[in-house]
N, C-alpha and C positions, 0 to 999 in steps of 0.2 A: 669543669667545662663540658659542653655537650657537644660531641663531635658529630660533624654534618653526614657524611656518610662513608661506607666502605663497599667497593663495588665486589660483588658477589661472584661473578663468574667472568670468563674471557668474554663470553657472549654480550655481556651486561656492559662490558666498554664498547660495545657498539652505540649505547646510549648516550656516552659522551658527547653531549651537544657542542655544536662550533662555538667557539670562544668568540666575543663579538668584541671590538673596540668599546669600551666603556665610556658614557658618556658621565658628566659631573653627575655625583650622586647616585641614586638609586631609584628605581620604579616599576611599575607593571603597565605602561601605558596601551590604549587601546587604538585603533587606528581610527574609529569613527569619531571623528573630530566634534561634530554636533552632540553626540550625547555623552560627553565629558561630563563629570563632575570635580573639577579640581580641587586642591588643596588649599583648604582655609587658611592661608599662611600670608603672614606680612608681605612675601614676597609677590603675591599676587592679588595684591589688594582693589587693583583697577582691572582686574580680569571680570571680563563679562559672565562668566560660568561660577565665579565664587561664592560658595554659600559661607555667609558669616555666621558668627555665632558669638553669643555672649560670654563672657567669663562668667557671668552669674549664674548661665545656665550647665556651665560645662561640668563642672565637680560635681552636680545634683545627680544628673544623669549617669556619669560614670558609677555611680556607686551601687547601682543596680545592675552593674554587671561585674560586678565583683571586682573593680579594679578603679583607682583613681588617677592612674597615671594618664601621663599625655598621651595624647594617642599618636600615632606614627603617622607621617604624611601618608594618604592614598598614594601609591604608586604613581597613579596617573599623571599626576603632578611633573614628575620628571618625564615621562613618554611624553607629555605635551610640548614642553621646551624642545624636547629631543626633535618630534616632529616639525616643529618649526624652523629648526635651523638644519635640518636633514638633506636639505638639497643646497646649501651653501658648501662650496668645495671649497674655497679659500676666503678667509676673515681677513680683512684689513688691520692693520696695527701688528708691529712688532713686538713678540713676547721677550722680556727680558730674559738673558742666559742663566741658568741656574749654576753657580759653581760646582763642583763635582765633590768636593770634599768639605769645603767650609762656606756657610753663608755671610758675608762680609757684613759689617756694622750696618751699611746702610741697608739691609735686609732686619736687622735686630731694632733697629731704631724706629722702625713703622711697623712694630707690634704692640697689640695691646697688651700682651701677657707676658711675652717671650723674654724681653730685657729685664721686667721685674722678677720672673721667675731665676732668671740669672744672677743679677745683682743679690737678691736673697739669699739663693743658695749659697753664692760665693762668700758672702758674709757669715752666714753660718756654719759653713766648711772649714774657714778660717778659724772662726772661734771653737771649733769642736777640735779642730786640728792642735790649737792652742792648748785648749784641755786635756787632749791625750798625752800632749809631750810634756805639761806641766805635772800631770800624773804620774808619768813614767819616770822623771827625771827626779822631782821635787818632794812630790806628796808620798811616794813610797818610803823615802828618807825618815819625813817628818812623823810618817806614823810609825815606824820603829822607835825615834826617840820619844813619840807619845807615849807610847806603850811602857818604858821604863820610867817616866816619869809619873804617869798616872794610870797605872794596870787596871784600877776598877771602871773607867770612864772608857777604856779603850775600844771594848765592843760596842759601846753607842754611838762614838765618833767614829768607829771603821763603818757603820751602817750608812752615816751620812755620807762619806767619803766615798761609797760603792754605791750611793744613788747618783751622786754627780758623775761617777766614772762612767756609769750605765747611759747616762745621756750622753756623755760626750764620744763613748764609743759607737756612737749612731754616724760615724764620720763617714763612712761607705756607703751608706743611705743617701744622706743628704747629698754626697757628690754624685750619686747616679739618678738622682731625681732632677739636679738643674742639667744635666747633659741634653734632655730634650730640647732644653730653650738655648742652649749654646751655640748654635749654629752648627754644628758638627753633623754633617749629614748620615753620618752612622750612627747616630743616637737621634735622628727625627722620628717623628712619632707615626705617622702613616706613609704608605707607600703611594707615589708620585703616579699620573695617569700614563706614563710613558714605559714606567716598571711594569705596572699590571698589565698593560697592553702587551709586552714582552712576554711576559709568563703566560698570559691566555693564550695568544697564538701558537705556543707550543703545542697545544693539545687541539687545534682548530683544525677541522677538513678544509683541505686546500681547495676543492671543488665547490664549495658553499661559499655564499657572499654573506657578509656580516646583517646580522637582523637589527631593525631600527628598534624592534619591541624587546631588547633584554639590555639590562644595565646592570654591570656588577656592582657589589658591595665595596664599600670602603675597608682597606685592608689594613691593620695594624703590623708596625714591625714587631721581629721578635723582643728584640731589645726594650721596644715600649712595653710590650706585656709584662717583660720580667720588672721593670719599672712600676707597674700597676701592682704586682705582686708583692714587692718590697713594698710600696706604699701602705698596704693593707697591713703588714707586716708590722710595719713602724707604727701603726695605728694601735694594734692589740701590743704592739709592746710597750707604746707610750699608755695605754691603758694600766697596765701592769706596771708601770710606774707610778702610777695614780693611786694605785693601792698601798705599794711600797713606801711611798710618801705619807700617807696617811697612818701607816705603823709609826714611822719615825717620829711624826706631828704629835702623836698622841703617847706615846713611852717619854717624850722629851729629850729624843737622842739628838735633835737638832743644836741644843743647847751644850751637848757633851764638850765639844771642841774649842777650845781657847786661843787658837791663832787667828790673827786676823788675815793671814794668807787662806788658812782653811775657809773661813768664812767668804772669800773673796772668789777663791774655787767654789765653793757652793752654789754663790748667787751666779756664777758666770753659767753654771749648769743649767739655773732655772732660766736663765734668759736666751740661752740653746733650746732650752725645751719649749717655748714658746716660738721661739724662731722656726723650730721645726715645723709646727702646726702654720707658720706664715709660708714657707716652701711648699708642705702639701697645699694650702689653699691656691696658690699661684698655679702649682702643679694641675690641679683639678680644672680651675678656671681655662687655664693654656689649652689643656686635653681637650674640654667640652668646645670652644671655640674654633680650635682647629676641625674638628671633627664635625659639627653644624656647618662651618665654612666649606665642606666638602662635601654637604648634602646629609649626613648622617645624623637625624634628629634623635634617635634613639638608640640605645645599648642593641639592639637586634638589626639597627641597619649598618653595623659594622660588624666584621668577623677580624679574627686572629691568623696569626701566622702559624700557629701550632696546630689549628685544625686542617690547614690546607695540608702541611707536612705530615700530617697524621694520615689522610685521605689520599694523598700521593704514594705513600708508602705502600699503602694497601691497593694500589690498583691494579696489581699485577695478581691477587689472590683468586684461585679458582676454586668454585664450588658449585654444586648443583642440587643442593639442597633448595627446594621451594621456598618454604620459609624464610632461609636468606635472602633470596631473590626476590619476596614480597618485602621483606626490611629494608631494603637496598632502594628499590622502586618508590617506598612510600617517603624515605628521606629525600630521595633527589626529586621524585613530584613536589614534595612541598616545598624546598629551595627553589625549584623551576618556577613554581607560580607565584612566589614571594617577591622573585625577580620579573615575572611578567615574561619569561622566556618562552612563547606557546610553541614555537618549534621544539623545542628541548621535552616540553609537554606532550607535545605530539608522539615523540620517538619514544616517549617512555611507556607511553599508555600503547603504542604500538607493539611495543616490546613484550610487556604484559599481556597482549592479546594474541601474538604467535607463540609463546612460550606457553599457552593454555591456563593461563593465571585465573581467566574468567569463567571459568567451566565451575559447576556446582560444589566440584570438591575442594577449591579454592576460594570462591565466591569472589573475586576483584571485580568491582571496588566494592560492592553494597555490603558484603560480609567483612571485608578488610575494616572499612568502615563504618561499622555499627556503633551507635553511641555507646560510649561508657558507662560504666556503672559507679555511682557514688558507694565507696564502700567505707562501712563503719560513720559514717553520717559526715566525713570528713575527707576521703582523699578517693581519688579519681586519678586516672592518667589519660593525658591528651592523644587523639587519635592524629593529629596533626592532619585535620582534613582538609584538603586543598580547594574544597569548594566555599568553606569559612574564610579562607587566606584572600582568595579573589573577591570573595563580598566584602569583606573589609575595606580594600582597597578598591573598590570598583570597578573591577576589572572583566566586563561583561564578555569581552571576546574568550577571555579565559572560561568563564563558567559555561559559554555555548559548547566550548570543547569539552570540557567534565560533563555537560549534557549528552553530550553525544556519544560518550564512551559509557553511559549508564550510571551516573554518579547520582545520588539522592539530593535534590536539592532543599530538603527537610531534613536530613539529618543533625543529631544535636552531637555537641563536642565540645571540649574544654579548650578554649582559645587562649585564654590567659594562662599560660603556662610559666611555672619556676624556670626563670634562665639562667643556666649555670655558666660565666666565662669570666675572665679577667678582669673584664670592664666592669660586669654585674656585681662581683665580688667587690671590686673598688667601691662603687658609687652604693654599695650595701652599708660600708661602713663610712664613706664619706659623706654622705645625708645628714649623719649625727650633728657635725659643726661647719659644714659648707651648703648653705641655702641654694636650692636650684632655682633658675629664672621663672618669671613669673607663670602662674598656670603650668608648670611642668613637671610637677611632682609625678615621678616614674615608680612603678610598681610598689605603690605606697601599701598596697594590703596584699599583693600577690603570695600566697604562701602555701606551705604545703596542705595545712591545715584549711584551707579555704577551696573549695571546688564549685564552679558555675558551667553548667551547658549549655550552650547557647545553638540557634537555629543561624543558618546563614543570613537570615532576614535581620537577625538580631544585630548582627556584626555591620550588615549595609544601612543600617537604620540609626546604630550608633554614630559611626564615621560620616553621616550626613550624606550618603550616595544616593541621591534620588532617581536617578537613571537604574541602577542595580537593583532598588527597592522597587520600582515599576517593573522591572525585566522579571524579578522573583515572583511577584504576586502575579502577574499575568500567566508564568506557568505554575500556578495552584499552590504556591508556599502559603500555608494558611496562616493569616495576620493575628490570629487570637491563640498560639502555641506558647506557654507558660516556659520560661526558662527554669531548669532542675538547678537547684543549688544548695551546698549543705547551710545557707544562710537563708531564712524565709524572705530577709529583705529583698533578695535578689530573683525572687522567683515572680518574674513580671512578665506581661506579653510586651512585644514590640512598640507598642503605642506608648509604654511608659518611658520609653529612651529616645522619643522624636524629641528632637529641639529645633526643628524648623517645620513651618507650617503647611509646606508643600508636600514633605513626607508623611505628617499628620493626614492630610488630604488625601493622598494615595492609600494610605492604610486603611481609613473610614471607607473610602470608595470602595473597597475589595471587601468589606465585610467587617472590620475590626469595632469591637463594641465599646462605643463612647463610655458605657456607665460600666465596665468592668471593675470589679473590685477583688484583687488577684487575690488574698489571705483575708476574709474576712473575719471580725474578731481577735485578728492579730496583727503582725508589724505595719503587714500592706493595709489595713482598712481604709482606702483612701481611692479616688477614682484617678483617672488620668489628668481631669481639670483640676483637682486639687494640686497634685503633684507639679502642674505649669503655674499657678499661682504659687506656691512654695518657692520653685523656681527662679520665679519674676519673669517669666517668659510667655509674655501678654500674647505674641503672635500666636503660639501653638493655642492658648488659653482661648483666643477669639476664635479660630477656627474649630476647636473642639465644642465651643459653645453653638456655633452655628448648625451641628448635628446633633444636638440634644444633651450634651454631657453635662451631669450634674454634681453636685458634691456629693460625699454618703451620707445615706439618709436612715433609713431603718432595714431591717431584716426584711420587712414585709415587701418593700421596694425592690430589694434585690432578688427575691423571691420572683416577683411581677416581671424584672428584668430579663430573667435567666429562664421564664416561660414553666417554671415549677408549679405546676397547676396544684399537687398535692398538698404544697408549702403553704399556696395561697387560699385554697381552702381551707387548711387549717389554722389560720389567722383569722379567717371571716368568722370561721366557727366559732373562735373564741372572743368573739365580739369585737376583734380589734377594730377601729376605724377605718372604714373602707377606704376614705378620703385623708388619711392623716398626712400630716406634712413634715413630721419629723419626730424624734424621739423625744418621750416624755412631756408629749404637749408641745414643742417649741417648732416654730414655724421655719423650716430650711430655708437656706440662701435664694431659692428659684420658686418657692411655693409651688411644689411640684406634687402629685398624689399619687400612688402607686399604678393607676391607667395611665399616665403620663409615661412613666416609665415603661410600662408594656408598651404604649404605642410607640414610643422611639425604637424599641429593642424588636419590634417587628411580633412580639409573641402572641399570635392569635390567639391560643386555646385561655392564657392570662387573662387577655382581653375580655374572653367571652364569661370567664368565671367572674372576675372583677364587677362587668355589668349585671351579670346574674345577680351578684351579691348586694346590688344597689350604689354602683358607684356613679357618680354624676360625669355624662358625658360631656358637659360643657362647660366643667370645672375650670377658670383659667389660672394660669400661673402669673408669675411676676411680670413676663413680658405681654400677657393676656391672650397667651395662646391656650387653647383648648388641647386635649388628645388627638383632637380629628387635625388640627394646626400641624401637629407635629408628624403624625402619620401622613398626610399629606403630603408636607414638605420632605420626608425621608421616603416617600413612595412604598410607601407598606400598604399595598392594595387591598390584602384579606382584613386587615386591621380597619380601613377605613369602611369596607362594605359593614364589619359588625359595627362600629359605632354608627353609620347610619341606619343601620336596622334599630339602633338602641336610641333613636331621634337625636344625634347629634347634629347640630346646627350647621348648615352646611354655608350659611352667610355672616356665621359671627365674624366681627372685626376685633383683630389684636390691638395692641397698644399703638401699631404702626399702620391701623387702619386695614391691615392684609384679614382677608378672607383665607378659608383653606384652600380655595382656587388659586389663589394669588402665590400663595404657598408651593402649592403643585406647580406651578409654571417657574418657580424661581429653584426647584429642584433640580439635579442633574438625570436626564433621562427617564423623565416622568413617563409613562405608560398613557396611551389614549384611552384605555379601559378606567384608568385612576379619574380622568376627567369627564369621561362618560359617566361614571358612578356619581361624580359630585353636582355635574348638571342635570342627570338623571332624578337626583334627590331636592332638586332646587336651586341648586347652586347657580348664582349670576353670573355668567361667562363676559356680560359685556360691565360689568361693575368696573368703575374707575376711582382709583385713589385721589379722597378729597385733596389732597397737598399738591399734586402732580397731574392728575388727569390720566395716568397710567393704568393701561388694563392688564390682562394676564399675559396677553401676547406681547404687550409692550415689556413688560418684566422680562419674559421670556428670551423675545429676541435680544434687548440689551444685554442681558448675561451671556448671550452666544448658549443658550443651550436649545441644540435643533431640536431634539427628541420633544422637548417638552413646548416648544414653541409649534411644531405640525400636531402635538397633539391638542394643544388649545386652539390653534387653526380648524383641525378636523373637529373639534366639539361646537364650533361655531363661533371662534373669534374674528372680529371683523379687523381685517388687515389694513382697511382705510379709514378708521377712526382715531381721530386726533386728540391727543391730551393738551393740555392747558399750554404748552408751548407751541401747538399748530405741527408736531411729529406726529407721524403714523409709525406703526410699528415697522414698516420698511425703512423708516428714518433713522432707526436707533441702531443701527451695526453698519458696519464696515465689512464685515465679513462677506464675500462674493459666494461662496459655499451657501450659505444660511440663506442669504438671498435668493439665489436659485432655487434651492428647495423649496422655500415660502412661495414664490412665485408659482411653482411649477404645480404646488399643492393646490393653490387657489386659484389656478386657471388664467393666471396672467402672465403676458409674454412681452420680453422686451425686444424679440425682431420679428417680423411679418416678411416672409421670404415670398417673393412675388416671380414666377417663373411659369415657363409652358410646360405642360405636361409629359411633352416628348422629352423632355430633361430631367425628369423625376430622378433618375440616379444622382445627378451632379446636386441636385436639390437636395438629397438626403443626406449624401456626405458631407454638406457644407454646414446641415442643422447637426447633426454627429458631432463633427467638429467642434461647432459654437457651444453644445451643451456640456461639452467634455471640459469646455474653458467657463464652465459655469455662468452660460447666457442662455437665458429661457427662449425658444425658438417655437413660433408658431408657423407651420406647413400646412396647406388645404392639399389633401389628397384627393379630394374630390374632382372628377374632372367635369367642367361644365359644359363639353359638349354633347354627354349624353342625356343631360337634363334640364338642358333650355336653361340653366341658369336661373334655379328656382327662387324663392323669395326667402327661402329658412338659409340657402348656403348664399345668398346676398347679402343676409343680415350679419351671417358670421364673419365674410371678408373685411365688410364694413365696420365691424366692431372691432375686428384683430388690426384693422389700419389706424383706427381712431385711437386705440387704448395702448398701440406700440410706441417704445420709444423710438425707433426706426425702422422703417421699409428698407429690407435690400431685394433688390432685383437684378436675375441673372441675364443680361443682355446676351442674347443667341440670335441665330438667322432669322428664326422665326417670330422672336419677341414683338419685335413693332409692329407686325401684322395682326396680333391678338388684339381685338377688341377689349377682351376682358383684362389684359395685364395693362394697356392703357388708362382704362378705368381705375385701376388701383394707383397707378400712379396721379392721377388727376385726383383723385380723392386725399390722396395723401400729402400733394401741395393745398389742396383746399382746407383740409383739417391742420394743416401748419405739423405734420411728423416730417421729419428728414428722411431723405432718400440716399443710399449709398447703392452701388452698383458692381458688379463684378460682370467681367467679359469672358467668354470660354472659345469663340469661335471666330474672334476678330471682325463680330459686325460693325459695320458702318452705325453711327449713332445719326438717324435722319431727323428732319424737322419735326416728328411728332416726338420723339425722346428728347431733341433738345430744349423742348418747352420744360420740361421736368427734371432734368439732368443736368450737371457739368462735367465736362472732360475731365478734370482734375479730380475727381470723384470716383472715378471707375476703376477699379483694381484689377489688372491683367491678370489672369491664371492661363493664359496660352502657354508661357513657358512651363508649365507645371503637364502639360497635357502631352503624353506622347504618342497617343495613338483614338482613333473615333473608330467605334463600330456604331452601325444603324441597324435594327432589327424590328422589322412591323412599327416603325412610326418612332420606336423608342429611341434615343440615342445616348451612348455609354462610354465613358472616358476610361484610359488606361494613364495611370498617373507617375509622374517622375516625385518619391515622397519627400523627398528633400526640398525640392522648388515647391512641392505643394504645401508645405509648411511656412517656408518662407513668406509667401505669397498670403498663407492663410494670417499670419502674424500681422501682417501689414493691415489686412482688413480688420483683424480684433482689435488692434488699436484704435481705428475709426469708431468701430460699435462700440467698445466700452467707452470713447470719449463721449457717443451721444446718449449713450445709457445713463453715464452720469451726470450729464448736463440735463438729460430730463428729470432724474430724481432730484438734482440740486434744486431744478427751477420750481419741481414741484415742492417740494421742502421749504424753499424761500416763500412761495407763495402762499402755503398752509401756514406759515409762521406770521406773515403780514394780516394773514386774514384771522387769523387768532387774536391778534394784538389790538386789532381795530373793531374787534366785536364789541368790546367795552366799551368804545366810544362810541360806537352807534347806540347800542343800549342807552348810554347816557343823555344821547341826542333825541331820542326816542322820547322820553321822561321830561327832559327840561326844554324840548325845541319848540312847543305848540304854541299857534301865534292866535290872538283874538281878530287879524285885520280879516283873514280870510284870501289873501293873495299871496302870491310865491310861494316856495316850496315848506311846509312846516318843519320840517324835519331839518332843517338846516339853518345855522346861527350865524354862519362865516362864510366869507366869499372869495374866490380867486379869478383871474383868468388865466387858464393855460395855452401856449403855443405851442404846437406838437411840429415836430420835421426834425428836433437834433438828437432825442431819446425818446423810448417808448414810454407812455404815460402809465405814473403810477399813482394813485390817489394819494397816497401819505408822502412823497419824494418829489411830487412835483413842484416847479418853484411858480411863484405867483409874479403878476405881470401888473403894474399899477398904468393908469389911464396915460400918463408921461411917456411908458415905455414903448406906446404901441407903434408900430412901423409906419411910416409915411406912405408905402407903396398899398395897392389894394390889397385888401385881405377877405376872408370871410367868416361870420359867426355863425356857432354852431350852438343850438338849444335844444337841450335833451332832458333838462329837469333832472339830473344824476341817476338816469335809469339806463339800462343797456350799457353797462361801462365796457363790457368786452367789445358789443360792436361799436360804441364810438371810438375806443382805442383802434381799432381798426381801420376804422373811416379815416379817423384822424391821419395815422400812419400813412395812408393811401393815398388822400389828396396831399401830404406833403412831399411824398415821392414823385406827384405828379407836376409838383411846382406851384402846388396854390396854398397860399398861407392860410392857415387856420386858426380860429381862438375859439375857446368854449368856457363856459362858466362852471368854475370850479369853487368847491367850500374849501376855506383854510383857517386855521386857527389862528386867532389874534385877531380877526376881523369882525366886528359886529353885521349884524344882518342888513341895516342901511348902507354900509359901504359897500353890500356885496349890490345891493338893486344899482346903487349910481354907477359904480364900475362897469355893470353890465349896460346900462342905457346909454352910457357914455361910449362904448366900444360897439352899440349897435347904431349911434349915428355914424361912428366913422366907417362901417363896414362899407365893401362892395356890394356883397349878396349876403343873406339872411337863410342860412339852411335851418330847419326845422323837424325833428325826428317824430313820426306820427306811429304810435302803435297802441295796444290797448292799456298799455300802463302810463304813456303820457296823456293821452287822449284827455282823461279828469287832472292830468297835472296845472296846478295853479300856476306855477313858474313858468312853466312852457306858455301857457294861455296868455298871462301878461304881457312875455317878450312878444309873441308873436302879434298881439294887438299894437304893440308899442313900434314893432317895425313897421306894420302896415301902416300905421298913422304917420310915420316919417317918410314914407314912400320906399323904403327898400325893396330891392328885388328879392321876391320870395320862393325858395326852392324847396318843396314838400320831399321828404324821404320818408316813403312809407316800410314798417318794418313789420313784416308778417311772423307773429309770434308762433305759426303752426310748425309742429314735428312731425316731418314725413315719415320716419322709419327710416331704420339703417339700410333696408334693403332698397328703398326707393331712392333712397342719398346716392347708393351705390348705383343703380340702372341709369339716372339723371345727372351723374356728376358730369359727363361732356355735353350735355344739352344745355341750351339757353332755355331760360323761364320767362315766362309771359304773365304778367301779372294783372291781375282786373279786381276790381272792389265789389263787393256784394252789393252794395248799395248802389252800384250804376256810376259812380262819383270816377270822373276822367276815363269814362268807357270808351271813348272815341279816340285817344291816343295811344290807348292799350290795343286796340281793334286795329287800328292802322300798322303797328309793328307786329300783329300775329298775321294780319293780310299779305304784307310785304315779305314774310319770312316763307309762307304757304305757296304764294304766288313763284318765288324764286326755285325752292324745291320742286315743284311742278313743272316749271319751265325745263328742269335739268333732267327730271325722268323722260319728258318727251322726246329731249333730244337723245337719251340714252336710248330708249326704245327705236325710232327711227334707225340709228346706226345700227344697232341690232336687226333690224328687220333687213337691213342690206348686208351685213357680215356674219351674222349668225348661222349657226347649224341650227338642225334640227330638234339635237337634245337640248339648246340653248333658247327654244323659242320661248315667246311670252304667252300665257294663255289666260283667256278672259272665261271664267266662270259664272254662271247665270245663278247659279245654287250649287250645294254641295251633295246633290244628288247624283249617285252613281260614283263617286269618289274613289268606294272601295273598289270599284272594279278596275278602276285606270291605276297603272305603276307610273307612278310620278316620281322623278328624282329630285324632290324637293331642294337640294343643294343647288342645282342648276335650273329652278324654275320659279317665276316669278308669277304669283298669283294674285289677281284682282278680285275683291268682292264688291 
């Protein structure tokens, strides 16, 4: 047995950590719940964090770390349960009282193995007792008589009697083995929780609180350990009896006795011999069942009473020898780490630090935990490094603590030690005839002659601790370190042990070589991909294939992957085929050349040597990918440059129509330089997949590769280009962070902030808060008062409002008096951009603002403002941060709703447009008519009434002539031109109470039906409205409908639509002004002139009255001046802000 530890000094007693009330089982929990990787156990099959593993892959991977044993549960499992229940003070349900001395039959009857052990042991004991009695009373006398009768056969017959007597004299062992299942509390196998709690509390510090991070081991009783030793002795004893029986059998002594009583005695011994094995079987099963029921799934998860007694006896030993102190510290630190007791770990480490053991002389911990050496190719001693223990169990908090005290996170150590204990000794012999549960062969090849030194990363990978693997890799743990082992097959990197695709991905992301061949030419002449296929682990195999992993091919391939330039040149000089695909002329599974392997591994020098030797840079593998595809896919910038210099085709498509640019877009963290090199060499950044229409930017956004998406955008990717489904890149993700970065990089803004420049400080704070919430914001920092509102500035404002998802205005005291702010709101309403508002000074929403705002849309920020400061026209606030955040979250909800609504509507519109595109092309090809009348591109008709829902050309319902309403209505003729304007006009007429019907095309109706329905509707309508524009002027359908309405005497109302685009700057300037329309050919000039003259006269009259009023009440400074010319104006000091100038 291996003793746990012995206290070295009286000061070392300070290291005794507080004993904590043990929870069921054992474990090393972490407090960070989100980053846990819990045990892959049947008990947690529904847990969201459980990492499942297949039985097929289990044993295959463990063979590479010198153990096929079932892995002990990561201790985080028990910590997870402990944290979930830690806050429960009283659990409902009454626990049955356990009798003090003997468990009644009601306990025995509810056991899988106890009753069987009890009855089988009792029967065997009775039989053995009968045999012992018969042997002492009758058999001895019979032997004396037999010796007198047949002295020649006496020795041979005596051997048979001795053999049977040896079996019968195993009565004490049989009795002791049945006692643990008898219900007697004295002989029960494990100490109960209350007993362990009382024992632990004896050494606890009274001032400390119990730690939720420590769980004690399951402890066996001394009597039960004695039973284990006796069971082992019985097995050895029975093995000796087998040899003795073979001697009897082959010498013919079994037939020497001539008495039926003697034969019956011998037969009874044979039956008892078999019965003893039955008792041993149920003893082992009962032991395993209770052990696992309490949470000890391996022999290391339990401890015996002997060790504790040995440790307790030595607690008072005093020693000042540093080596002895280090030995004690190592032992206690190892066991504290196994239990996950971070408080005790810190106490131990602080003790070592205070005692000066961290000095150069003693070198704790680096020197103490230096990697052991494998001696004579077989033997090595374990350092019992706590880093490996914490990594194996996924205890990141323990790793952080050990890192804080200077432990090496990359040290090698022998983790699988030969464990000496009564339990291990029992199972070492019991496994010969007792089969362990499925997939739980433990310590099968742990041997004194078999040593494997692993890194903590190996330990974390083999137990599937994803977060621990990530933590170690982020701290520089090399993913390619080979294990050192006395067996060549175990000298593998961590990637060979990965059983989960996520762990394999983490290793590959941090530089693990997917083409590594650990032992070329020997046992491990295979890559990780081959091993994954051998295991049947297709999830890992698929992940490896995405990173370019291949099966082992030739030494030439391996030299290229390892960047061994000398070896590459040697093969080229020996006339080896530079584009070979496998050994002996065979073609490998993936049809890859050495140049492929060099490109995948990023071996730039090897790539240059191969290209110089004549390698084909456009050679395609089984997937159609060239070396340039793989270099771009894996972000190997230098390799890409070398291949492009060698005329590699940047637009070569693989079997999935992917170009190198598309592969770069699907890579993680692709650099902008990579995209620049590919586009500079002629790569088409606007290339679309023939199958889906996706561009490189679509792929990067869909896979949420932020770096790749931004790099593709910077290289000319079109953020507005749609695929075959009508989706833009922005529509391919729900990540608010990615959308924010893309829009910010592309100059698109979700929110346009409208404010007065006196409140710039609040506007900037609001912008910062929105951008921290991943909402892109446009804020105009140019004050228009100084520049008079230039055309460029106006155009930028108008563009920002037009393209924004929502306009956010800051209502202050001076907001309503700002003409610029009112123009911004007016333009937003005109273009249909939603408006949200916040108030900071309790300003009254006057009539000017009520036109654009709803009071319920204003978010008040007054409760968040505690003080107002004014300095030279600038207003600044002091805030109550808590209230500011609460009000901001109210605003953020509304802003996000509007942004998502805008994005959804844009997406739906694009999808509908994309779906209709094919129909429109079909009509263009097949809808031509020889009649010369009506619209040639339409062959079906529909009447649409607007007023109930917005118009959609693909979803509007048709109206037949019998369904027309009886009241007055208007017919609108537009020839299917200007759909957006027609939709707006119809909706506004409906809101005004004017029923409106218009001509629509619909599938299922022929061209003649459309004409007849339109004519019938014109005959019944009260007014005929015709849309006149440059597009409808030559439209045959509009021309025919207008002529028909004129013939039938309908009232005709022409609506002239001007196609002129005045520009954003003029649109912004004139947004609050009435427009006066004139036709260039003089048509309807009188009506247009009368409307203009009326407006001019009204304004002039208003100005005259204002001037007259100012001549009476105005001061000298406010006088209106008449200037005949501008001469001499430079000599006059005019206050332009208070002076009216007429010219």
